[in-house]
N, CA, C and O atoms as CSV, one atom per row, in Angstrom:
chain,resi,resn,atom,element,x,y,z
A,1,MET,N,N,44.386,-56.042,112.409
A,1,MET,CA,C,44.105,-55.477,111.109
A,1,MET,C,C,45.455,-55.259,110.419
A,1,MET,O,O,46.341,-54.594,110.955
A,2,ASP,N,N,45.590,-55.827,109.237
A,2,ASP,CA,C,46.848,-55.656,108.512
A,2,ASP,C,C,46.846,-54.330,107.739
A,2,ASP,O,O,45.860,-53.593,107.760
A,3,PHE,N,N,47.949,-54.042,107.067
A,3,PHE,CA,C,48.142,-52.762,106.384
A,3,PHE,C,C,47.099,-52.536,105.282
A,3,PHE,O,O,46.474,-51.477,105.222
A,4,VAL,N,N,46.920,-53.522,104.425
A,4,VAL,CA,C,45.973,-53.384,103.309
A,4,VAL,C,C,44.543,-53.270,103.825
A,4,VAL,O,O,43.757,-52.469,103.320
A,5,GLY,N,N,44.207,-54.070,104.829
A,5,GLY,CA,C,42.874,-53.989,105.418
A,5,GLY,C,C,42.609,-52.630,106.035
A,5,GLY,O,O,41.499,-52.106,105.938
A,6,GLY,N,N,43.631,-52.050,106.675
A,6,GLY,CA,C,43.490,-50.726,107.264
A,6,GLY,C,C,43.246,-49.660,106.208
A,6,GLY,O,O,42.439,-48.752,106.409
A,7,ILE,N,N,43.946,-49.771,105.078
A,7,ILE,CA,C,43.750,-48.807,103.986
A,7,ILE,C,C,42.353,-48.945,103.388
A,7,ILE,O,O,41.695,-47.943,103.107
A,8,VAL,N,N,41.906,-50.171,103.196
A,8,VAL,CA,C,40.570,-50.401,102.631
A,8,VAL,C,C,39.493,-49.839,103.560
A,8,VAL,O,O,38.553,-49.188,103.104
A,9,VAL,N,N,39.633,-50.090,104.850
A,9,VAL,CA,C,38.660,-49.565,105.815
A,9,VAL,C,C,38.687,-48.041,105.801
A,9,VAL,O,O,37.632,-47.409,105.848
A,10,PHE,N,N,39.877,-47.440,105.737
A,10,PHE,CA,C,39.982,-45.979,105.703
A,10,PHE,C,C,39.276,-45.411,104.480
A,10,PHE,O,O,38.544,-44.428,104.596
A,11,ILE,N,N,39.483,-46.009,103.312
A,11,ILE,CA,C,38.869,-45.506,102.078
A,11,ILE,C,C,37.350,-45.631,102.129
A,11,ILE,O,O,36.640,-44.702,101.744
A,12,VAL,N,N,36.849,-46.765,102.599
A,12,VAL,CA,C,35.395,-46.958,102.672
A,12,VAL,C,C,34.771,-45.957,103.643
A,12,VAL,O,O,33.755,-45.334,103.334
A,13,VAL,N,N,35.385,-45.806,104.821
A,13,VAL,CA,C,34.859,-44.857,105.803
A,13,VAL,C,C,34.975,-43.435,105.272
A,13,VAL,O,O,34.089,-42.618,105.525
A,14,TRP,N,N,36.050,-43.112,104.537
A,14,TRP,CA,C,36.235,-41.767,103.993
A,14,TRP,C,C,35.091,-41.395,103.053
A,14,TRP,O,O,34.561,-40.287,103.127
A,15,PHE,N,N,34.713,-42.314,102.175
A,15,PHE,CA,C,33.628,-42.016,101.241
A,15,PHE,C,C,32.281,-41.899,101.945
A,15,PHE,O,O,31.460,-41.062,101.569
A,16,VAL,N,N,32.044,-42.716,102.948
A,16,VAL,CA,C,30.789,-42.613,103.701
A,16,VAL,C,C,30.720,-41.261,104.402
A,16,VAL,O,O,29.687,-40.591,104.366
A,17,VAL,N,N,31.813,-40.861,105.038
A,17,VAL,CA,C,31.841,-39.567,105.724
A,17,VAL,C,C,31.731,-38.422,104.720
A,17,VAL,O,O,31.066,-37.426,105.004
A,18,LEU,N,N,32.363,-38.537,103.560
A,18,LEU,CA,C,32.271,-37.489,102.538
A,18,LEU,C,C,30.821,-37.238,102.153
A,18,LEU,O,O,30.398,-36.086,102.057
A,19,PHE,N,N,30.059,-38.295,101.932
A,19,PHE,CA,C,28.668,-38.107,101.531
A,19,PHE,C,C,27.814,-37.550,102.665
A,19,PHE,O,O,26.741,-37.000,102.415
A,20,MET,N,N,28.275,-37.686,103.910
A,20,MET,CA,C,27.566,-37.056,105.022
A,20,MET,C,C,27.969,-35.590,105.175
A,20,MET,O,O,27.161,-34.779,105.628
A,21,VAL,N,N,29.194,-35.236,104.809
A,21,VAL,CA,C,29.693,-33.875,104.972
A,21,VAL,C,C,29.283,-32.972,103.800
A,21,VAL,O,O,29.115,-31.768,103.991
A,22,LEU,N,N,29.121,-33.517,102.621
A,22,LEU,CA,C,28.842,-32.698,101.428
A,22,LEU,C,C,27.641,-31.763,101.568
A,22,LEU,O,O,27.758,-30.603,101.174
A,23,PRO,N,N,26.509,-32.185,102.095
A,23,PRO,CA,C,25.368,-31.260,102.131
A,23,PRO,C,C,25.401,-30.242,103.273
A,23,PRO,O,O,24.523,-29.382,103.332
A,24,VAL,N,N,26.360,-30.306,104.164
A,24,VAL,CA,C,26.391,-29.405,105.314
A,24,VAL,C,C,26.764,-27.989,104.862
A,24,VAL,O,O,27.810,-27.785,104.246
A,25,GLY,N,N,25.905,-27.019,105.169
A,25,GLY,CA,C,26.184,-25.618,104.886
A,25,GLY,C,C,26.102,-25.208,103.434
A,25,GLY,O,O,26.672,-24.185,103.055
A,26,VAL,N,N,25.418,-25.967,102.618
A,26,VAL,CA,C,25.311,-25.644,101.189
A,26,VAL,C,C,24.233,-24.579,100.991
A,26,VAL,O,O,23.114,-24.701,101.490
A,27,ARG,N,N,24.599,-23.531,100.247
A,27,ARG,CA,C,23.636,-22.487,99.890
A,27,ARG,C,C,23.496,-22.436,98.379
A,27,ARG,O,O,24.487,-22.487,97.651
A,28,GLN,N,N,22.274,-22.337,97.921
A,28,GLN,CA,C,22.039,-22.200,96.492
A,28,GLN,C,C,22.034,-20.709,96.145
A,28,GLN,O,O,21.608,-19.888,96.958
A,29,PRO,N,N,22.504,-20.352,94.946
A,29,PRO,CA,C,22.513,-18.932,94.568
A,29,PRO,C,C,21.091,-18.395,94.416
A,29,PRO,O,O,20.169,-19.119,94.040
A,30,ASP,N,N,20.940,-17.100,94.720
A,30,ASP,CA,C,19.612,-16.474,94.579
A,30,ASP,C,C,19.220,-16.370,93.113
A,30,ASP,O,O,18.070,-16.622,92.752
A,31,GLU,N,N,20.173,-15.998,92.273
A,31,GLU,CA,C,19.899,-15.881,90.838
A,31,GLU,C,C,20.903,-16.750,90.093
A,31,GLU,O,O,22.106,-16.679,90.346
A,32,THR,N,N,20.411,-17.559,89.186
A,32,THR,CA,C,21.300,-18.429,88.414
A,32,THR,C,C,21.601,-17.792,87.064
A,32,THR,O,O,20.759,-17.123,86.465
A,33,GLU,N,N,22.809,-18.016,86.612
A,33,GLU,CA,C,23.209,-17.511,85.303
A,33,GLU,C,C,22.798,-18.521,84.237
A,33,GLU,O,O,22.540,-19.685,84.543
A,34,ALA,N,N,22.738,-18.079,83.006
A,34,ALA,CA,C,22.380,-18.971,81.909
A,34,ALA,C,C,23.428,-20.070,81.789
A,34,ALA,O,O,24.629,-19.801,81.789
A,35,GLY,N,N,22.966,-21.295,81.689
A,35,GLY,CA,C,23.859,-22.430,81.542
A,35,GLY,C,C,24.269,-23.068,82.858
A,35,GLY,O,O,24.932,-24.104,82.847
A,36,HIS,N,N,23.900,-22.489,83.983
A,36,HIS,CA,C,24.222,-23.045,85.289
A,36,HIS,C,C,23.019,-23.785,85.850
A,36,HIS,O,O,21.878,-23.355,85.680
A,37,MET,N,N,23.280,-24.890,86.513
A,37,MET,CA,C,22.196,-25.659,87.117
A,37,MET,C,C,21.686,-24.927,88.362
A,37,MET,O,O,22.495,-24.493,89.182
A,38,PRO,N,N,20.379,-24.779,88.523
A,38,PRO,CA,C,19.856,-24.028,89.657
A,38,PRO,C,C,20.155,-24.683,91.013
A,38,PRO,O,O,20.169,-23.986,92.028
A,39,GLY,N,N,20.391,-25.978,91.059
A,39,GLY,CA,C,20.647,-26.653,92.323
A,39,GLY,C,C,22.112,-26.706,92.711
A,39,GLY,O,O,22.446,-27.242,93.768
A,40,ALA,N,N,23.002,-26.160,91.874
A,40,ALA,CA,C,24.430,-26.191,92.177
A,40,ALA,C,C,24.744,-25.220,93.315
A,40,ALA,O,O,24.192,-24.120,93.357
A,41,PRO,N,N,25.622,-25.613,94.235
A,41,PRO,CA,C,25.929,-24.727,95.356
A,41,PRO,C,C,26.663,-23.467,94.912
A,41,PRO,O,O,27.379,-23.456,93.911
A,42,GLU,N,N,26.462,-22.408,95.688
A,42,GLU,CA,C,27.070,-21.122,95.368
A,42,GLU,C,C,28.586,-21.172,95.536
A,42,GLU,O,O,29.320,-20.750,94.642
A,43,ASN,N,N,29.059,-21.679,96.663
A,43,ASN,CA,C,30.494,-21.792,96.939
A,43,ASN,C,C,30.708,-23.146,97.619
A,43,ASN,O,O,30.540,-23.254,98.834
A,44,PRO,N,N,31.074,-24.178,96.858
A,44,PRO,CA,C,31.122,-25.517,97.443
A,44,PRO,C,C,32.248,-25.737,98.450
A,44,PRO,O,O,32.121,-26.632,99.285
A,45,ARG,N,N,33.334,-24.980,98.422
A,45,ARG,CA,C,34.476,-25.132,99.338
A,45,ARG,C,C,34.869,-26.604,99.479
A,45,ARG,O,O,34.931,-27.150,100.580
A,46,ILE,N,N,35.128,-27.220,98.341
A,46,ILE,CA,C,35.354,-28.669,98.306
A,46,ILE,C,C,36.623,-29.070,99.055
A,46,ILE,O,O,36.644,-30.137,99.667
A,47,TRP,N,N,37.687,-28.253,99.029
A,47,TRP,CA,C,38.926,-28.621,99.736
A,47,TRP,C,C,38.716,-28.594,101.243
A,47,TRP,O,O,39.293,-29.409,101.962
A,48,LEU,N,N,37.905,-27.674,101.726
A,48,LEU,CA,C,37.567,-27.643,103.146
A,48,LEU,C,C,36.774,-28.895,103.527
A,48,LEU,O,O,36.980,-29.465,104.599
A,49,ARG,N,N,35.882,-29.311,102.658
A,49,ARG,CA,C,35.095,-30.521,102.914
A,49,ARG,C,C,35.975,-31.775,102.884
A,49,ARG,O,O,35.782,-32.687,103.688
A,50,PHE,N,N,36.944,-31.823,101.952
A,50,PHE,CA,C,37.873,-32.961,101.916
A,50,PHE,C,C,38.720,-33.013,103.189
A,50,PHE,O,O,38.971,-34.092,103.726
A,51,GLY,N,N,39.154,-31.862,103.666
A,51,GLY,CA,C,39.939,-31.816,104.896
A,51,GLY,C,C,39.131,-32.257,106.110
A,51,GLY,O,O,39.615,-33.029,106.937
A,52,ALA,N,N,37.902,-31.766,106.215
A,52,ALA,CA,C,37.037,-32.171,107.328
A,52,ALA,C,C,36.736,-33.665,107.246
A,52,ALA,O,O,36.717,-34.354,108.267
A,53,THR,N,N,36.504,-34.160,106.047
A,53,THR,CA,C,36.243,-35.587,105.859
A,53,THR,C,C,37.443,-36.419,106.287
A,53,THR,O,O,37.280,-37.445,106.947
A,54,SER,N,N,38.634,-35.992,105.923
A,54,SER,CA,C,39.841,-36.737,106.290
A,54,SER,C,C,40.054,-36.740,107.799
A,54,SER,O,O,40.438,-37.761,108.368
A,55,GLY,N,N,39.808,-35.609,108.450
A,55,GLY,CA,C,39.965,-35.544,109.897
A,55,GLY,C,C,38.968,-36.422,110.637
A,55,GLY,O,O,39.339,-37.155,111.554
A,56,ILE,N,N,37.720,-36.350,110.244
A,56,ILE,CA,C,36.683,-37.173,110.878
A,56,ILE,C,C,36.968,-38.649,110.629
A,56,ILE,O,O,36.814,-39.475,111.529
A,57,THR,N,N,37.382,-38.980,109.408
A,57,THR,CA,C,37.685,-40.368,109.070
A,57,THR,C,C,38.870,-40.881,109.882
A,57,THR,O,O,38.873,-42.038,110.302
A,58,ALA,N,N,39.871,-40.041,110.107
A,58,ALA,CA,C,41.030,-40.467,110.900
A,58,ALA,C,C,40.610,-40.836,112.320
A,58,ALA,O,O,41.077,-41.835,112.866
A,59,VAL,N,N,39.736,-40.038,112.916
A,59,VAL,CA,C,39.253,-40.329,114.270
A,59,VAL,C,C,38.474,-41.650,114.285
A,59,VAL,O,O,38.695,-42.495,115.153
A,60,ILE,N,N,37.567,-41.821,113.327
A,60,ILE,CA,C,36.776,-43.058,113.254
A,60,ILE,C,C,37.681,-44.255,112.999
A,60,ILE,O,O,37.488,-45.317,113.592
A,61,TRP,N,N,38.677,-44.091,112.114
A,61,TRP,CA,C,39.583,-45.193,111.801
A,61,TRP,C,C,40.384,-45.619,113.024
A,61,TRP,O,O,40.539,-46.815,113.271
A,62,PHE,N,N,40.898,-44.655,113.797
A,62,PHE,CA,C,41.642,-45.000,115.010
A,62,PHE,C,C,40.766,-45.737,116.013
A,62,PHE,O,O,41.233,-46.666,116.671
A,63,ILE,N,N,39.518,-45.342,116.138
A,63,ILE,CA,C,38.593,-46.050,117.032
A,63,ILE,C,C,38.394,-47.480,116.546
A,63,ILE,O,O,38.445,-48.419,117.340
A,64,LEU,N,N,38.167,-47.651,115.245
A,64,LEU,CA,C,37.993,-48.995,114.693
A,64,LEU,C,C,39.270,-49.827,114.824
A,64,LEU,O,O,39.207,-51.019,115.127
A,65,TYR,N,N,40.417,-49.207,114.598
A,65,TYR,CA,C,41.695,-49.914,114.704
A,65,TYR,C,C,41.904,-50.445,116.121
A,65,TYR,O,O,42.233,-51.618,116.298
A,66,PHE,N,N,41.718,-49.600,117.121
A,66,PHE,CA,C,41.899,-50.039,118.501
A,66,PHE,C,C,40.845,-51.059,118.914
A,66,PHE,O,O,41.125,-51.953,119.712
A,67,ALA,N,N,39.631,-50.929,118.374
A,67,ALA,CA,C,38.582,-51.904,118.683
A,67,ALA,C,C,38.940,-53.282,118.144
A,67,ALA,O,O,38.658,-54.292,118.790
A,68,VAL,N,N,39.553,-53.334,116.975
A,68,VAL,CA,C,39.942,-54.621,116.394
A,68,VAL,C,C,41.206,-55.154,117.070
A,68,VAL,O,O,41.285,-56.343,117.379
A,69,GLU,N,N,42.190,-54.289,117.302
A,69,GLU,CA,C,43.458,-54.734,117.888
A,69,GLU,C,C,43.309,-55.223,119.330
A,69,GLU,O,O,44.006,-56.151,119.740
A,70,TYR,N,N,42.420,-54.617,120.092
A,70,TYR,CA,C,42.239,-55.015,121.494
A,70,TYR,C,C,41.038,-55.934,121.690
A,70,TYR,O,O,40.552,-56.104,122.808
A,71,ASP,N,N,40.563,-56.525,120.595
A,71,ASP,CA,C,39.478,-57.512,120.595
A,71,ASP,C,C,38.169,-57.005,121.195
A,71,ASP,O,O,37.419,-57.775,121.795
A,72,TRP,N,N,37.897,-55.718,121.036
A,72,TRP,CA,C,36.565,-55.227,121.370
A,72,TRP,C,C,35.592,-55.699,120.297
A,72,TRP,O,O,34.416,-55.949,120.561
A,73,ILE,N,N,36.116,-55.814,119.085
A,73,ILE,CA,C,35.372,-56.373,117.945
A,73,ILE,C,C,36.227,-57.510,117.417
A,73,ILE,O,O,37.403,-57.310,117.116
A,74,HIS,N,N,35.657,-58.693,117.300
A,74,HIS,CA,C,36.418,-59.838,116.812
A,74,HIS,C,C,36.084,-60.063,115.345
A,74,HIS,O,O,34.934,-60.317,114.988
A,75,LEU,N,N,37.105,-59.967,114.505
A,75,LEU,CA,C,36.931,-60.219,113.077
A,75,LEU,C,C,37.647,-61.509,112.720
A,75,LEU,O,O,38.874,-61.520,112.633
A,76,PRO,N,N,36.916,-62.598,112.511
A,76,PRO,CA,C,37.569,-63.859,112.172
A,76,PRO,C,C,38.178,-63.797,110.771
A,76,PRO,O,O,37.625,-63.174,109.865
A,77,LEU,N,N,39.321,-64.451,110.614
A,77,LEU,CA,C,39.962,-64.501,109.320
A,77,LEU,C,C,39.264,-65.545,108.450
A,77,LEU,O,O,38.880,-66.604,108.945
A,78,PRO,N,N,39.094,-65.255,107.149
A,78,PRO,CA,C,38.458,-66.235,106.267
A,78,PRO,C,C,39.384,-67.429,106.068
A,78,PRO,O,O,40.608,-67.304,106.095
A,79,GLY,N,N,38.761,-68.595,105.866
A,79,GLY,CA,C,39.569,-69.754,105.544
A,79,GLY,C,C,39.507,-70.880,106.476
A,79,GLY,O,O,40.169,-71.896,106.262
């Protein structure tokens, strides 16, 4: 896996993991204020979710990297 391919795989996996992490532990407010959407989370803690997403993605990326580098998964080059 080359440098650009590794970055692309990291970004794709990061977004997939983000969408899996976003709904974890979300609480809706008991009473909504005027102008607020009733389904919006009370305290989204988005930076904590970004950090957890990055950590999980790093572990998955290293597994994928070693799987490709040691030919556990064979990815033929186009052409």
